[in-house]
C-alpha positions in Angstrom: 110.8 0.8 -68.3 107.6 -1.1 -67.5 109.4 -4.4 -67.8 112.2 -3.1 -65.6 109.7 -2.3 -62.8 107.9 -5.7 -63.2 111.1 -7.7 -62.9 112.4 -6.0 -59.8 111.2 -5.2 -56.3 108.5 -7.2 -54.5 105.1 -6.7 -56.0 105.5 -8.3 -59.4 108.9 -9.9 -59.4 109.3 -13.7 -59.3 111.7 -16.5 -58.5 115.1 -15.8 -56.9 114.7 -12.0 -57.0 111.3 -12.1 -55.2 112.4 -14.6 -52.6 115.5 -12.7 -51.6 114.1 -9.2 -51.7 110.9 -10.2 -49.8 112.8 -12.0 -47.1 115.2 -9.1 -46.6 112.3 -6.6 -46.6 110.3 -8.5 -44.0 113.4 -8.9 -41.8 114.3 -5.2 -42.1 110.7 -4.1 -41.4 110.7 -6.2 -38.2 114.0 -4.5 -37.1 112.3 -1.2 -37.8 109.5 -2.1 -35.4 106.8 -3.5 -37.8 104.0 -4.8 -35.5 105.8 -3.5 -32.4 105.5 -0.6 -30.0 107.9 1.6 -31.9 105.7 1.7 -35.0 102.7 2.1 -32.8 104.2 5.2 -31.3 104.7 6.7 -34.7 101.1 6.0 -35.8 99.8 7.5 -32.5 101.8 10.7 -33.1 100.6 10.9 -36.7 97.0 10.3 -35.6 97.3 13.3 -33.3 98.6 15.4 -36.2 95.7 14.2 -38.3 93.2 15.3 -35.6 94.8 18.8 -35.6 94.5 19.0 -39.3 90.9 18.0 -39.3 90.1 20.6 -36.6 91.2 23.3 -39.0 88.1 22.7 -41.1 86.0 24.1 -38.1 83.3 21.6 -38.8 82.9 22.7 -42.4 82.2 20.1 -45.2 85.4 18.6 -46.6 86.7 15.7 -48.7 88.8 13.6 -46.3 91.0 12.1 -49.1 94.0 14.4 -48.8 94.3 14.4 -45.0 93.9 10.6 -44.8 96.4 10.0 -47.6 98.9 12.4 -45.9 98.6 10.7 -42.5 99.1 7.2 -43.9 101.8 8.2 -46.3 103.8 9.9 -43.4 103.8 6.6 -41.5 105.6 4.7 -44.4 107.8 7.8 -44.9 109.2 7.4 -41.4 109.9 3.7 -42.1 111.6 4.2 -45.5 113.1 7.7 -45.2 113.1 8.3 -41.4 111.2 11.6 -41.8 107.7 12.9 -42.1 106.3 15.8 -44.0 104.1 18.7 -43.0 100.8 18.3 -44.7 101.4 21.6 -46.6 104.9 20.8 -47.8 105.0 21.5 -51.6 107.2 18.4 -52.3 104.9 16.2 -50.3 101.8 17.6 -52.1 103.4 16.9 -55.4 104.3 13.3 -54.5 100.7 12.7 -53.3 99.3 14.2 -56.5 101.5 12.0 -58.7 100.5 8.8 -56.7 96.8 9.6 -57.0 97.2 10.3 -60.7 98.9 6.9 -61.3 96.0 5.0 -59.6 93.4 7.1 -61.3 94.8 6.3 -64.8 95.4 2.7 -64.0 91.6 2.4 -63.6 90.7 3.9 -67.0 89.5 1.9 -70.0 92.6 2.8 -72.0 94.8 0.9 -69.5 92.4 -2.1 -69.6 92.8 -2.1 -73.4 96.5 -1.9 -73.2 96.5 -4.8 -70.7 94.5 -6.9 -73.2 96.6 -5.9 -76.2 100.0 -4.9 -74.8 101.6 -4.5 -78.2 99.5 -1.3 -78.7 101.3 0.5 -75.9 104.3 1.3 -78.2 102.1 2.7 -81.0 99.2 4.5 -79.5 99.3 7.7 -77.4 97.5 7.7 -74.1 97.6 8.4 -70.4 100.0 5.5 -69.8 102.7 8.0 -70.7 101.7 10.1 -67.7 102.2 6.9 -65.5 105.7 6.4 -66.9 106.5 10.1 -66.4 105.3 10.0 -62.8 107.1 6.7 -62.1 110.3 8.2 -63.5 110.0 11.3 -61.3 109.5 9.1 -58.2 112.4 6.9 -59.2 114.6 10.0 -59.4 113.2 11.3 -56.1 114.0 8.0 -54.4 117.5 8.0 -55.9 118.1 11.4 -54.3 117.1 10.0 -51.0 119.5 7.1 -51.4 122.3 9.5 -52.1 121.5 11.5 -49.0 121.5 8.4 -47.0 124.9 7.2 -48.4 126.5 10.5 -47.2 125.2 10.1 -43.6 125.1 6.3 -43.3 126.2 4.8 -40.0 126.4 1.0 -40.4 126.2 0.5 -36.7 123.0 2.6 -36.4 120.7 2.1 -39.3 117.8 4.6 -39.3 115.4 3.2 -41.8 114.7 0.8 -44.7 117.1 2.6 -47.1 120.0 2.3 -44.6 119.4 -1.4 -44.1 119.4 -1.9 -47.9 122.6 0.0 -48.4 124.3 -2.0 -45.7 123.1 -5.2 -47.3 124.4 -3.9 -50.7 127.9 -3.5 -49.2 127.8 -7.0 -47.7 126.7 -8.6 -51.0 129.0 -6.5 -53.3 131.1 -9.6 -54.2 128.1 -11.7 -55.0 128.1 -12.4 -58.7 124.3 -13.1 -58.7 123.7 -9.7 -57.2 120.1 -8.9 -56.2 120.9 -6.0 -53.9 121.4 -3.1 -56.4 120.5 0.6 -56.5 117.8 -0.3 -59.1 116.2 -2.9 -56.8 116.5 -0.6 -53.8 114.5 2.1 -55.6 111.8 -0.2 -57.0 111.4 -2.0 -53.7 111.1 1.2 -51.8 108.5 2.4 -54.3 106.6 -0.9 -53.9 106.5 -0.5 -50.2 105.6 3.2 -50.4 102.8 2.9 -52.9 101.2 -0.3 -51.5 101.3 0.9 -47.9 99.9 4.4 -48.5 97.3 3.9 -51.2 95.5 0.8 -49.9 95.3 1.9 -46.2 94.1 5.5 -47.1 91.4 4.1 -49.4 90.3 1.7 -46.6 90.1 4.6 -44.1 88.2 6.7 -46.6 85.7 3.9 -47.3 85.4 3.3 -43.5 84.3 6.8 -42.8 81.7 6.6 -45.6 80.3 3.4 -44.2 80.1 5.0 -40.7 78.2 7.9 -42.2 75.8 5.5 -43.9 75.2 3.5 -40.7 75.1 6.0 -37.8 73.9 3.3 -35.4 77.2 1.5 -36.0 79.1 4.7 -35.3 77.2 5.3 -32.1 78.1 1.9 -30.8 81.7 2.3 -31.8 82.0 5.6 -30.0 80.3 4.2 -26.9 82.9 1.4 -26.8 85.7 3.8 -27.4 84.5 6.1 -24.5 84.1 3.1 -22.2 87.4 1.4 -22.9 89.7 4.2 -23.9 88.1 7.3 -22.5 88.3 10.8 -24.0 91.9 11.8 -23.1 93.9 8.6 -23.5 95.5 7.9 -26.8 94.2 4.6 -28.3 96.7 1.8 -28.2 96.8 -1.7 -29.7 96.3 -3.3 -26.3 92.8 -1.7 -26.2 91.7 -3.7 -29.2 91.4 -7.0 -27.3 88.9 -5.3 -25.0 86.8 -3.9 -27.8 84.9 -6.8 -29.6 82.5 -4.5 -31.4 85.2 -2.3 -32.8 87.2 -5.3 -33.8 84.1 -6.7 -35.6 83.5 -3.4 -37.4 87.1 -3.3 -38.6 86.9 -6.8 -40.0 83.5 -6.1 -41.6 85.0 -3.0 -43.3 87.7 -5.1 -44.9 85.3 -7.8 -45.9 82.6 -5.5 -47.2 84.7 -3.1 -49.3 86.7 -6.0 -50.8 89.4 -3.5 -51.8 91.5 -5.7 -54.0 89.1 -8.4 -55.4 91.8 -10.4 -57.2 94.9 -9.4 -55.2 98.2 -9.7 -56.9 99.3 -12.5 -59.3 100.6 -15.8 -57.9 102.3 -18.5 -60.0 102.1 -22.3 -59.9 105.5 -23.9 -59.2 104.6 -27.2 -60.9 102.0 -28.7 -63.2 98.7 -28.7 -61.4 95.5 -30.5 -62.2 92.5 -28.6 -60.8 88.9 -29.5 -61.5 89.9 -31.4 -64.7 92.0 -28.4 -65.9 95.7 -28.7 -66.3 97.6 -25.6 -65.2 101.2 -25.7 -66.5 104.1 -24.8 -64.3 104.8 -21.0 -64.3 101.2 -20.0 -65.2 100.1 -16.8 -63.5 97.1 -17.2 -61.2 94.8 -14.5 -60.0 92.7 -15.5 -57.0 89.1 -14.3 -56.5 89.0 -13.0 -52.9 85.4 -12.1 -53.5 84.5 -15.8 -53.5 85.5 -16.1 -49.8 84.7 -12.6 -48.5 81.2 -12.8 -50.0 80.5 -16.5 -49.3 76.9 -16.6 -48.3 77.3 -19.7 -46.1 79.9 -18.0 -44.0 78.5 -14.5 -44.1 74.7 -14.4 -44.2 73.6 -11.6 -46.5 77.2 -10.8 -47.6 76.0 -7.8 -49.7 75.0 -6.1 -46.5 77.4 -4.2 -44.1 76.9 -6.0 -40.9 79.5 -6.2 -38.0 77.4 -9.1 -36.7 79.2 -11.3 -39.2 82.2 -11.3 -36.8 80.2 -11.4 -33.5 78.9 -14.5 -31.7 75.6 -14.8 -29.9 77.2 -13.3 -26.8 78.6 -10.2 -28.5 82.1 -11.5 -28.5 84.4 -11.3 -31.5 84.6 -14.4 -33.6 87.3 -15.2 -36.2 86.6 -16.6 -39.7 88.8 -18.7 -41.9 87.1 -16.9 -44.9 88.5 -13.6 -43.9 91.5 -13.0 -46.2 91.3 -9.4 -47.6 95.2 -9.4 -47.7 95.2 -12.5 -49.9 96.9 -15.8 -48.8 99.9 -17.9 -49.4 103.5 -16.8 -49.8 102.5 -13.6 -51.7 100.2 -12.5 -48.9 100.5 -8.7 -48.3 103.5 -8.2 -46.1 102.1 -5.0 -44.8 99.0 -6.6 -43.2 100.1 -6.0 -39.6 100.9 -2.3 -40.3 97.6 -1.8 -42.2 95.6 -3.3 -39.3 97.4 -1.1 -36.8 96.9 2.0 -38.8 93.2 1.4 -39.4 92.5 0.8 -35.7 94.6 3.7 -34.3 93.5 6.3 -36.9 89.8 5.4 -36.9 89.4 5.2 -33.1 91.4 8.5 -32.7 89.1 10.2 -35.2 85.9 8.9 -33.5 87.3 9.8 -30.1 87.6 13.5 -31.1 84.8 14.0 -33.7 81.2 13.3 -34.5 80.8 12.5 -38.2 78.1 14.5 -40.0 76.8 13.7 -43.5 75.7 16.4 -45.9 72.8 14.3 -46.9 70.5 11.8 -45.2 72.3 8.5 -44.5 69.8 6.6 -46.5 70.7 8.7 -49.6 74.4 8.0 -49.3 75.8 5.8 -52.1 78.4 3.3 -50.8 78.6 1.4 -54.1 82.3 1.0 -55.0 83.8 2.5 -58.0 85.5 -0.6 -59.5 88.4 0.2 -61.8 89.7 -3.3 -62.6 92.3 -3.1 -59.8 90.6 -1.8 -56.7 87.1 -1.2 -55.4 87.4 2.5 -54.6 84.8 4.5 -52.5 82.8 7.1 -54.4 83.6 10.7 -53.8 81.9 12.3 -50.8 82.2 15.1 -48.3 81.5 15.1 -44.5 81.8 17.4 -41.5 84.1 16.6 -38.6 82.3 18.1 -35.6 84.6 18.3 -32.6 83.3 16.5 -29.5 
């Protein structure tokens, strides 16, 4: 089963399969509004739903993980399935729990041992079986969604990613080298689903922790939000160009948390000689994004959280060629535009409506990442959302 998932979809496939599925997915996501106003409207609406959910805490301490995951997951749900879930929907709660369980187990020592000695996976018991069980459950769930879409498909009016894929399947049905299959549809949808929901929700969770740790940064952010957007207008992407400090903070969040230090594997397409080493064609390459995000020549004191890394002497936003948290090259994260849009709209909407209150003194907050071999996850914490 694992080899099946690695050979299909977008994340870990290679060669012809990867090229065709990635190109199709990018094109379909653009048709569905990726980076455009239609997606922005969906995120704005979900941000309003998130605010209403947070208000239900009445300023009491809470762990933001669930609400952030629900909001982000609902955005990708509307793109793939054309529907969102209520935050209390039992099916939705079960799916989120299974996703969280997969990532929790992937960070355990057992999985690192299996990665080092893969032959053991067939002989030793362990939590990896829970991963397979959850993946199988999600595969069946996605297949049910595909069946529902087939019954109501209108080829002249595709509603979401599944519809576009089904239409492509029909167009390619006589192709003997078929890449557009039910299997590839399910795995591609799963790749988009899990990548878009988990990474962005973790970034938001880490962002709130950093804003608790550095209240002076939060105060400047809220001042800029109030001045540019106001209290009653919904934040929109056009606002971002008028908010240099907010833009710098968002970039510094990505840089500082270094969410995926080695990204996903690349592969050399021909023999390469690099620093007296010969890298044979087909070799898997893992890039160290830390080496650029924490470069001390580009970012003075890279171990410190400092939005000034992205501001010039006049307080204007400045770009950096070293900023590549979404990796680089042809396997660069295809959801970068969506992730950036979500981070800006969700975070500014939250700060527009709430003061963030830590349960402990900011100096006592630990922002050290919990590294699990795949991602740098924020430590667990609670905070109070105090309505403004």
